[in-house]
C-alpha positions as a printed NumPy array, in Angstrom:
array([[ 56.181,   8.948, -50.089],
       [ 55.961,  12.749, -50.02 ],
       [ 56.582,  14.762, -46.807],
       [ 52.999,  15.147, -46.008],
       [ 52.348,  11.393, -46.105],
       [ 55.606,  10.907, -43.875],
       [ 54.033,  13.276, -41.415],
       [ 50.708,  11.616, -41.392],
       [ 52.606,   8.319, -40.931],
       [ 54.548,   9.846, -37.996],
       [ 51.28 ,  10.951, -36.328],
       [ 49.612,   7.436, -36.903],
       [ 52.673,   5.869, -35.327],
       [ 52.286,   8.039, -32.317],
       [ 48.652,   7.507, -32.019],
       [ 49.076,   3.843, -32.201],
       [ 52.255,   3.33 , -29.709],
       [ 52.087,   6.13 , -27.061],
       [ 48.979,   4.603, -25.238],
       [ 50.564,   1.324, -25.083],
       [ 53.775,   2.464, -23.427],
       [ 54.088,   0.771, -19.825],
       [ 56.673,   2.971, -18.086],
       [ 58.353,   6.348, -17.977],
       [ 61.55 ,   5.007, -19.535],
       [ 59.932,   3.427, -22.449],
       [ 57.989,   6.787, -23.032],
       [ 61.233,   8.717, -23.11 ],
       [ 62.643,   6.164, -25.645],
       [ 59.565,   6.672, -27.737],
       [ 59.879,  10.403, -27.637],
       [ 63.386,  10.559, -28.618],
       [ 62.467,   8.13 , -31.628],
       [ 59.477,  10.334, -32.688],
       [ 60.865,  13.893, -31.819],
       [ 64.481,  13.791, -30.897],
       [ 66.521,  16.624, -32.223],
       [ 69.29 ,  14.184, -33.792],
       [ 67.785,  10.951, -34.931],
       [ 64.034,  11.683, -34.308],
       [ 61.658,  10.887, -37.484],
       [ 60.268,  14.481, -37.276],
       [ 63.662,  15.978, -37.302],
       [ 64.669,  13.65 , -40.327],
       [ 61.49 ,  14.985, -42.32 ],
       [ 62.295,  18.796, -41.333],
       [ 66.025,  18.312, -42.96 ],
       [ 64.192,  17.764, -46.18 ],
       [ 62.683,  21.138, -46.209],
       [ 65.909,  22.558, -47.735],
       [ 65.237,  20.617, -50.911],
       [ 61.784,  21.889, -51.563],
       [ 60.597,  24.824, -53.61 ],
       [ 60.104,  27.896, -51.714],
       [ 56.47 ,  27.846, -52.61 ],
       [ 55.842,  24.506, -50.78 ],
       [ 58.02 ,  25.135, -47.643],
       [ 55.29 ,  27.076, -45.749],
       [ 52.615,  24.481, -46.313],
       [ 55.145,  21.514, -45.226],
       [ 56.184,  23.626, -42.141],
       [ 52.774,  24.276, -40.857],
       [ 51.955,  20.626, -41.134],
       [ 55.22 ,  19.612, -39.356],
       [ 54.295,  22.033, -36.598],
       [ 50.926,  20.675, -36.323],
       [ 52.206,  16.857, -36.136],
       [ 54.627,  17.815, -33.433],
       [ 51.963,  19.555, -31.506],
       [ 49.669,  16.407, -31.632],
       [ 52.655,  13.972, -30.818],
       [ 53.817,  16.205, -27.858],
       [ 50.356,  16.276, -26.426],
       [ 49.995,  12.386, -26.785],
       [ 53.468,  12.064, -25.079],
       [ 52.524,  14.494, -22.123],
       [ 49.084,  12.879, -21.507],
       [ 50.598,   9.425, -21.21 ],
       [ 53.166,  10.611, -18.915],
       [ 50.48 ,  11.935, -16.724],
       [ 48.751,   8.83 , -16.747],
       [ 51.793,   6.944, -15.892],
       [ 52.588,   9.192, -12.983],
       [ 48.917,   9.019, -11.554],
       [ 49.469,   5.232, -11.688],
       [ 52.642,   5.349,  -9.919],
       [ 50.878,   7.526,  -7.181],
       [ 48.374,   4.887,  -6.43 ],
       [ 45.619,   6.096,  -8.643],
       [ 44.918,   9.215,  -6.463],
       [ 46.003,  12.152,  -8.693],
       [ 49.594,  11.576,  -7.999],
       [ 49.304,  11.378,  -4.213],
       [ 51.191,   8.592,  -2.699],
       [ 48.619,   7.324,  -0.092],
       [ 51.075,   4.987,   1.558],
       [ 53.233,   7.938,   2.871],
       [ 52.272,   9.125,   6.577],
       [ 50.321,  12.374,   6.69 ],
       [ 52.411,  15.625,   7.48 ],
       [ 51.199,  17.273,  10.838],
       [ 50.744,  20.82 ,  10.673],
       [ 53.12 ,  22.771,  13.112],
       [ 51.664,  24.255,  16.036],
       [ 52.41 ,  27.91 ,  16.575],
       [ 54.159,  28.877,  19.905],
       [ 55.303,  31.823,  21.77 ],
       [ 59.016,  32.198,  22.026],
       [ 60.366,  31.073,  25.511],
       [ 61.729,  34.578,  26.342],
       [ 58.524,  36.341,  25.304],
       [ 56.787,  33.946,  27.697],
       [ 59.143,  34.9  ,  30.463],
       [ 58.836,  38.68 ,  29.532],
       [ 55.039,  38.661,  29.651],
       [ 55.076,  36.784,  32.942],
       [ 57.428,  39.35 ,  34.439],
       [ 55.576,  42.378,  33.288],
       [ 52.197,  40.742,  34.285],
       [ 53.646,  40.429,  38.134],
       [ 54.943,  44.061,  38.085],
       [ 51.812,  45.296,  36.671],
       [ 50.023,  43.535,  39.516],
       [ 52.24 ,  45.454,  41.793],
       [ 51.172,  48.811,  40.321],
       [ 53.809,  49.357,  37.781],
       [ 53.195,  50.544,  34.168],
       [ 55.173,  49.532,  30.944],
       [ 57.47 ,  52.192,  29.403],
       [ 59.492,  51.807,  26.137],
       [ 61.91 ,  53.898,  24.455],
       [ 64.131,  53.917,  21.341],
       [ 66.738,  51.213,  20.521],
       [ 69.013,  53.93 ,  18.808],
       [ 70.18 ,  56.354,  21.656],
       [ 72.781,  59.183,  22.199],
       [ 75.602,  58.576,  24.331],
       [ 74.256,  61.043,  26.808],
       [ 71.203,  58.992,  27.345],
       [ 73.234,  55.661,  27.407],
       [ 76.016,  56.717,  29.391],
       [ 76.407,  60.233,  30.643],
       [ 72.917,  60.822,  32.143],
       [ 73.462,  57.36 ,  34.028],
       [ 76.478,  58.743,  35.882],
       [ 78.943,  56.789,  33.414],
       [ 81.753,  59.121,  31.813],
       [ 82.455,  58.298,  28.254],
       [ 85.795,  57.329,  29.282],
       [ 84.532,  54.411,  31.109],
       [ 85.254,  50.99 ,  29.545],
       [ 81.555,  50.363,  28.901],
       [ 81.485,  53.208,  26.676],
       [ 84.245,  52.117,  24.586],
       [ 83.755,  50.964,  20.916],
       [ 85.012,  47.693,  21.594],
       [ 81.811,  46.857,  23.743],
       [ 79.225,  49.28 ,  22.42 ],
       [ 77.871,  49.364,  18.695],
       [ 78.226,  52.928,  17.548],
       [ 76.014,  54.058,  14.471],
       [ 77.742,  57.369,  14.064],
       [ 79.711,  59.741,  16.544],
       [ 77.492,  60.201,  19.839],
       [ 74.948,  57.751,  18.409],
       [ 74.7  ,  54.066,  19.415],
       [ 72.563,  51.075,  19.739],
       [ 71.606,  51.17 ,  23.363],
       [ 73.723,  48.637,  25.524],
       [ 70.87 ,  48.639,  28.142],
       [ 67.317,  49.74 ,  28.796],
       [ 68.234,  52.352,  31.304],
       [ 67.902,  55.179,  28.936],
       [ 64.462,  54.845,  29.184],
       [ 64.524,  55.51 ,  32.81 ],
       [ 65.992,  58.941,  32.026],
       [ 63.528,  59.613,  29.381],
       [ 60.689,  58.62 ,  31.736],
       [ 61.941,  60.993,  34.552],
       [ 62.269,  63.858,  32.024],
       [ 58.799,  63.27 ,  30.927],
       [ 56.978,  62.81 ,  34.332],
       [ 57.354,  64.114,  37.809],
       [ 57.205,  61.695,  40.66 ],
       [ 55.765,  59.348,  41.886],
       [ 57.104,  56.976,  38.848],
       [ 56.833,  53.097,  38.759],
       [ 57.518,  51.721,  35.537],
       [ 58.861,  48.423,  34.183],
       [ 60.909,  48.51 ,  30.905],
       [ 61.102,  45.591,  28.552],
       [ 63.337,  45.942,  25.214],
       [ 66.212,  44.742,  23.086],
       [ 69.671,  45.862,  24.104],
       [ 73.063,  45.369,  21.899],
       [ 76.432,  44.621,  23.185],
       [ 79.76 ,  43.616,  21.489],
       [ 79.726,  40.089,  23.142],
       [ 80.717,  36.872,  21.333],
       [ 77.805,  34.847,  20.254],
       [ 78.399,  31.483,  21.955],
       [ 76.671,  29.23 ,  24.367],
       [ 76.032,  32.03 ,  26.851],
       [ 76.093,  35.191,  25.312],
       [ 74.449,  37.072,  22.353],
       [ 75.183,  40.5  ,  20.76 ],
       [ 71.578,  41.457,  20.998],
       [ 69.136,  40.202,  23.715],
       [ 66.238,  41.212,  25.775],
       [ 66.347,  43.067,  28.931],
       [ 63.808,  44.221,  31.634],
       [ 64.246,  46.948,  34.063],
       [ 62.324,  48.683,  36.727],
       [ 62.243,  52.025,  38.15 ],
       [ 60.558,  53.432,  41.456],
       [ 60.828,  57.104,  42.355],
       [ 58.936,  59.153,  45.239],
       [ 59.499,  60.812,  48.437],
       [ 60.705,  58.683,  51.301],
       [ 61.47 ,  55.461,  49.245],
       [ 64.301,  53.325,  50.765],
       [ 66.202,  50.183,  50.3  ],
       [ 63.704,  48.17 ,  52.29 ],
       [ 60.995,  49.038,  49.529],
       [ 63.487,  47.59 ,  47.088],
       [ 63.944,  44.235,  49.187],
       [ 60.259,  43.829,  49.895],
       [ 59.219,  44.673,  46.277],
       [ 61.662,  42.276,  44.917],
       [ 60.871,  39.423,  47.402],
       [ 57.221,  39.748,  46.383],
       [ 58.109,  39.666,  42.818],
       [ 60.103,  36.39 ,  43.397],
       [ 57.445,  34.859,  45.201],
       [ 54.733,  35.597,  42.549],
       [ 57.252,  34.357,  39.568],
       [ 58.872,  31.374,  41.061],
       [ 56.433,  30.122,  43.799],
       [ 55.499,  30.988,  47.35 ],
       [ 58.589,  29.429,  48.637],
       [ 61.078,  31.541,  46.788],
       [ 63.527,  33.672,  48.725],
       [ 65.77 ,  36.391,  47.623],
       [ 69.16 ,  37.612,  49.012],
       [ 71.274,  40.745,  48.149],
       [ 75.164,  40.769,  47.742],
       [ 76.993,  44.005,  47.583],
       [ 77.956,  45.079,  44.049],
       [ 78.715,  48.339,  42.165],
       [ 76.973,  49.889,  39.047],
       [ 77.591,  53.613,  38.183],
       [ 74.088,  54.725,  38.439],
       [ 72.949,  53.179,  41.781],
       [ 74.209,  53.489,  45.318],
       [ 74.334,  51.404,  47.289],
       [ 74.058,  48.477,  44.808],
       [ 73.558,  44.914,  44.826],
       [ 73.536,  41.551,  42.965],
       [ 70.085,  40.018,  43.549],
       [ 69.835,  36.145,  43.941],
       [ 66.695,  33.89 ,  44.168],
       [ 66.582,  30.274,  45.691],
       [ 66.793,  27.828,  42.959],
       [ 63.428,  27.057,  41.642],
       [ 64.56 ,  23.964,  39.907],
       [ 65.937,  21.965,  42.997],
       [ 64.082,  23.741,  45.748],
       [ 67.404,  25.405,  46.906],
       [ 68.771,  21.873,  47.758],
       [ 71.71 ,  22.249,  45.171],
       [ 71.746,  21.156,  41.608],
       [ 73.925,  21.592,  38.425],
       [ 71.89 ,  24.658,  37.346],
       [ 72.679,  26.47 ,  40.614],
       [ 76.019,  25.045,  40.852],
       [ 75.338,  23.261,  44.05 ],
       [ 74.696,  26.582,  45.902],
       [ 70.922,  26.684,  45.986],
       [ 70.973,  30.203,  44.577],
       [ 70.612,  31.608,  41.091],
       [ 71.621,  35.253,  40.181],
       [ 68.713,  36.987,  38.397],
       [ 69.392,  40.734,  38.261],
       [ 71.21 ,  43.601,  39.555],
       [ 69.663,  46.601,  41.599],
       [ 70.082,  49.369,  43.852],
       [ 69.135,  52.844,  45.09 ],
       [ 69.384,  55.654,  42.126],
       [ 72.28 ,  57.501,  42.46 ],
       [ 71.581,  61.07 ,  43.296],
       [ 73.791,  62.396,  40.338],
       [ 71.303,  60.627,  38.074],
       [ 68.354,  62.82 ,  39.773],
       [ 70.205,  65.818,  39.26 ],
       [ 70.609,  64.924,  35.465],
       [ 67.061,  64.922,  34.897],
       [ 66.158,  67.812,  37.168],
       [ 64.984,  66.148,  40.235],
       [ 65.734,  67.285,  43.723],
       [ 67.804,  64.444,  45.267],
       [ 67.124,  65.897,  48.681],
       [ 63.488,  65.386,  48.123],
       [ 63.359,  62.233,  46.004],
       [ 64.841,  58.837,  46.316],
       [ 64.206,  55.812,  44.315],
       [ 65.352,  52.329,  43.242],
       [ 65.941,  50.465,  40.005],
       [ 66.906,  46.973,  38.755],
       [ 67.91 ,  45.309,  35.648],
       [ 67.485,  41.655,  34.651],
       [ 68.015,  39.504,  31.63 ],
       [ 64.705,  37.279,  30.896],
       [ 66.805,  35.233,  28.464],
       [ 68.765,  33.883,  31.334],
       [ 65.789,  33.079,  33.361],
       [ 64.338,  31.266,  30.142],
       [ 67.309,  29.05 ,  30.041],
       [ 67.136,  27.99 ,  33.684],
       [ 63.408,  27.647,  33.737],
       [ 63.25 ,  25.482,  30.627],
       [ 66.394,  23.757,  30.882],
       [ 67.889,  25.245,  27.83 ],
       [ 71.646,  24.344,  27.399],
       [ 72.813,  26.919,  24.741],
       [ 71.497,  30.574,  24.419],
       [ 71.858,  30.295,  20.728],
       [ 68.98 ,  28.079,  20.502],
       [ 66.823,  31.308,  21.311],
       [ 67.812,  32.897,  18.108],
       [ 67.822,  30.227,  15.463],
       [ 64.114,  30.243,  14.748],
       [ 64.258,  26.24 ,  14.575],
       [ 60.435,  25.093,  14.795],
       [ 61.55 ,  21.685,  16.244],
       [ 62.859,  23.777,  19.283],
       [ 60.008,  26.222,  19.419],
       [ 57.121,  23.843,  19.002],
       [ 58.125,  22.299,  22.457],
       [ 56.661,  25.311,  23.988],
       [ 53.442,  25.144,  22.253]])
């Protein structure tokens, strides 16, 4: 039998045997027998090419390639048929599997809190102001009555990009930029990302959202600060919410206070979230220091104002009972879809 006849015999065998194969393992064994590189029939035929006259080699080579293509197509077609059969006869789809539900998009819990806080202050007559996240040390520290030898300005606590340039550690620089750009009265709320060299653990993150507020005009007093924040608490946490002020210190406000709100989870009765006190700390606040007004060209004898700063992430943790702040940054859809 010459090589052309052997190739024809190989093709006939493939046409007879491939359609009758019953499973994938049997089909693979047949492929190895027909086209295998070591012991396959086609390989044995091609080894004989070296013994042929040069004039016959192109003819036999072309016939061998055609036979290989035919046999390969037969094997691939049968493999597809077996796959469809294994999938229940529905194009390879296993109809016995439960359907996959589409993930419902959701707004991030911190975004929900920020939007609600901004909405409350808009209703109180405030506008939204924003500024750059990369700041100079003058805007971030000096203009806010914080000397550069203050611990907060140390490279151990602040991300410096180059000498004198840093990632802002609070949104307070926007207060300075707003006062430089506008004359009083000013009533702004300032949301944005801030960055600090904090460890990434259950209660700290090196980058987080912050919201600040600033109100400047003639005749503004601490009473305005207390009444505004009390109304804010009632609108955000409910009509029964109460606020209290504890003395504190911030370089850019004087007097300064820590602001607590009655626990909105237990109704101020005492729970694990408020550590049994009935109060939750939500922000720092105070009257703008006259030195800050001087740095922006305001007359501190004429104008007064107050400011506050809060972390909406902390409020989100408390409101939604989230035990670990790192969950807010992992983009786990199983976590986020709970807020859809």
